[in-house]
C-alpha positions in Angstrom: 0.0 0.0 0.0 1.4 3.4 -0.9 1.9 6.2 1.7 -0.8 8.4 0.2 -3.4 5.6 0.6 -2.2 5.0 4.2 -2.5 8.7 4.9 -6.1 8.7 3.5 -7.1 5.7 5.5 -5.6 7.2 8.7 -7.5 10.5 8.1 -10.7 8.6 7.3 -10.4 6.6 10.5 -10.0 9.8 12.6 -12.9 11.7 11.1 -15.2 8.6 10.8 -14.6 7.2 14.2 -15.1 10.6 15.8 -18.8 9.9 15.2 -18.6 6.6 17.1 -18.8 7.9 20.7 -22.0 9.9 19.9 -23.6 6.9 18.1 -22.7 4.6 21.0 -24.2 7.2 23.5 -27.4 7.3 21.5 -27.5 3.5 21.4 -26.9 3.2 25.2 -29.2 6.0 26.3 -31.7 6.2 23.5 -31.5 10.0 24.1 -31.4 12.1 20.9 -32.7 15.4 22.3 -29.3 17.1 22.0 -28.8 16.1 18.4 -29.6 18.7 15.8 -31.7 17.4 12.8 -30.0 20.1 10.7 -26.5 18.9 11.6 -27.4 15.3 10.9 -29.0 16.2 7.6 -25.9 18.1 6.5 -23.6 15.3 7.7 -25.5 12.6 5.8 -25.6 14.8 2.7 -21.8 15.4 3.0 -21.1 11.7 3.6 -23.2 10.7 0.5 -21.4 13.3 -1.6 -18.0 12.2 -0.4 -18.9 8.5 -1.0 -20.0 9.3 -4.5 -16.8 11.3 -5.1 -14.7 8.4 -3.8 -16.5 6.0 -6.1 -15.9 8.3 -9.1 -12.2 8.5 -8.1 -11.9 4.8 -7.2 -10.4 5.9 -3.9 -10.7 3.2 -1.3 -9.9 5.4 1.6 -12.7 7.8 0.8 -15.1 5.0 0.0 -14.4 3.1 3.2 -14.4 6.1 5.5 -17.7 7.6 4.2 -19.4 4.2 4.1 -18.8 3.8 7.8 -19.7 7.4 8.6 -22.9 7.0 6.6 -23.8 4.0 8.8 -23.2 6.0 12.0 -25.1 9.1 10.8 -28.0 7.1 9.4 -28.4 5.4 12.7 -28.5 8.7 14.6 -30.7 10.4 12.1 -33.2 7.5 12.1 -33.4 7.6 15.9 -33.8 11.4 15.9 -36.6 11.3 13.3 -38.4 8.5 15.3 -38.1 10.5 18.5 -39.5 13.6 16.7 -42.5 11.7 15.4 -43.1 10.0 18.8 -43.0 13.3 20.6 -44.9 15.3 18.0 -42.0 17.6 17.2 -42.0 17.3 13.4 
């Protein structure tokens, strides 16, 4: 593996797994009241665009990092939307 790919994978790990503590907290507590729907919407849009970009560039580090980030963000966004519907805050 070349150094640039290793650099990309390391950067992707840092930014992607920065989402993990928040997703784990949501999973453990089921509390989403402090999550912003706007932030989650922008993050999922950004993740999808980066994923598409990575696919177009055939860049494994971009594809991998944003696939994992997409999973974390989708989980939190789904929980947030369900909470908003359940509490009538749509």
